[in-house]
One Martini backbone bead per residue (centre of mass of N, CA, C, O) as a GRO file, in nm:
protein
   90
    1UNK     BB    1   0.474   4.485   3.296
    2UNK     BB    2   0.183   4.468   3.163
    3UNK     BB    3  -0.075   4.263   3.093
    4UNK     BB    4  -0.086   4.329   2.790
    5UNK     BB    5   0.212   4.270   2.731
    6UNK     BB    6   0.210   3.978   2.833
    7UNK     BB    7  -0.004   3.878   2.636
    8UNK     BB    8   0.145   3.954   2.381
    9UNK     BB    9   0.401   3.792   2.435
   10UNK     BB   10   0.266   3.515   2.459
   11UNK     BB   11   0.143   3.514   2.172
   12UNK     BB   12   0.406   3.551   2.021
   13UNK     BB   13   0.545   3.295   2.121
   14UNK     BB   14   0.332   3.102   2.011
   15UNK     BB   15   0.366   3.176   1.714
   16UNK     BB   16   0.675   3.123   1.688
   17UNK     BB   17   0.659   2.829   1.774
   18UNK     BB   18   0.472   2.731   1.547
   19UNK     BB   19   0.660   2.817   1.309
   20UNK     BB   20   0.954   2.695   1.427
   21UNK     BB   21   0.968   2.494   1.696
   22UNK     BB   22   1.070   2.643   1.922
   23UNK     BB   23   1.155   2.688   2.226
   24UNK     BB   24   0.998   2.906   2.433
   25UNK     BB   25   1.258   2.974   2.615
   26UNK     BB   26   1.410   3.119   2.354
   27UNK     BB   27   1.164   3.330   2.329
   28UNK     BB   28   1.294   3.631   2.351
   29UNK     BB   29   1.343   3.961   2.307
   30UNK     BB   30   1.663   3.896   2.227
   31UNK     BB   31   1.592   3.709   2.014
   32UNK     BB   32   1.680   3.593   1.713
   33UNK     BB   33   1.493   3.501   1.459
   34UNK     BB   34   1.696   3.330   1.287
   35UNK     BB   35   1.924   3.221   1.484
   36UNK     BB   36   1.738   3.138   1.748
   37UNK     BB   37   1.439   3.060   1.631
   38UNK     BB   38   1.424   2.984   1.304
   39UNK     BB   39   1.345   3.198   1.102
   40UNK     BB   40   1.243   3.215   0.786
   41UNK     BB   41   1.126   3.353   0.507
   42UNK     BB   42   0.852   3.212   0.539
   43UNK     BB   43   0.807   3.287   0.839
   44UNK     BB   44   0.762   3.589   0.793
   45UNK     BB   45   0.491   3.546   0.642
   46UNK     BB   46   0.351   3.402   0.876
   47UNK     BB   47   0.354   3.648   1.059
   48UNK     BB   48   0.171   3.823   0.890
   49UNK     BB   49  -0.075   3.634   0.905
   50UNK     BB   50  -0.095   3.614   1.215
   51UNK     BB   51  -0.135   3.915   1.273
   52UNK     BB   52  -0.400   3.929   1.123
   53UNK     BB   53  -0.559   3.694   1.271
   54UNK     BB   54  -0.482   3.755   1.581
   55UNK     BB   55  -0.481   4.104   1.571
   56UNK     BB   56  -0.595   4.264   1.314
   57UNK     BB   57  -0.319   4.319   1.155
   58UNK     BB   58  -0.090   4.500   0.943
   59UNK     BB   59   0.221   4.421   0.823
   60UNK     BB   60   0.462   4.550   0.667
   61UNK     BB   61   0.700   4.413   0.481
   62UNK     BB   62   0.928   4.625   0.536
   63UNK     BB   63   0.907   4.595   0.843
   64UNK     BB   64   0.953   4.293   0.880
   65UNK     BB   65   1.249   4.293   0.746
   66UNK     BB   66   1.368   4.466   1.002
   67UNK     BB   67   1.342   4.244   1.186
   68UNK     BB   68   1.557   4.071   1.442
   69UNK     BB   69   1.369   4.052   1.694
   70UNK     BB   70   1.125   3.987   1.910
   71UNK     BB   71   1.117   4.280   2.025
   72UNK     BB   72   1.057   4.423   1.759
   73UNK     BB   73   0.774   4.310   1.727
   74UNK     BB   74   0.657   4.390   1.999
   75UNK     BB   75   0.699   4.698   1.971
   76UNK     BB   76   0.528   4.727   1.720
   77UNK     BB   77   0.262   4.623   1.839
   78UNK     BB   78   0.252   4.830   2.073
   79UNK     BB   79   0.245   5.086   1.883
   80UNK     BB   80  -0.054   4.992   1.777
   81UNK     BB   81  -0.248   4.931   2.007
   82UNK     BB   82  -0.349   4.653   2.092
   83UNK     BB   83  -0.651   4.479   2.146
   84UNK     BB   84  -0.720   4.180   2.277
   85UNK     BB   85  -1.032   4.178   2.232
   86UNK     BB   86  -1.027   4.195   1.927
   87UNK     BB   87  -0.897   3.916   1.868
   88UNK     BB   88  -1.107   3.738   2.029
   89UNK     BB   89  -1.364   3.836   1.846
   90UNK     BB   90  -1.261   3.720   1.554
   0.00000   0.00000   0.00000
């Protein structure tokens, strides 16, 4: 895992922890968003908002609803080639 991926994963864990209150140690790429992390339907919308404010990107609602695991979100964000410096300067 390159530093950018680690940074992205760390920030994603931080966001999911803030939304769900789940222990960061359970927020792994294999963790299921609803069952393991405790993200509810409102939490999914909070993820949309956080992605926009933290990463400067918009996740389509239909994409978001297909995510089942933390890794699904991470892979989607990586596929968008987010530049960490973009988010920090926002």
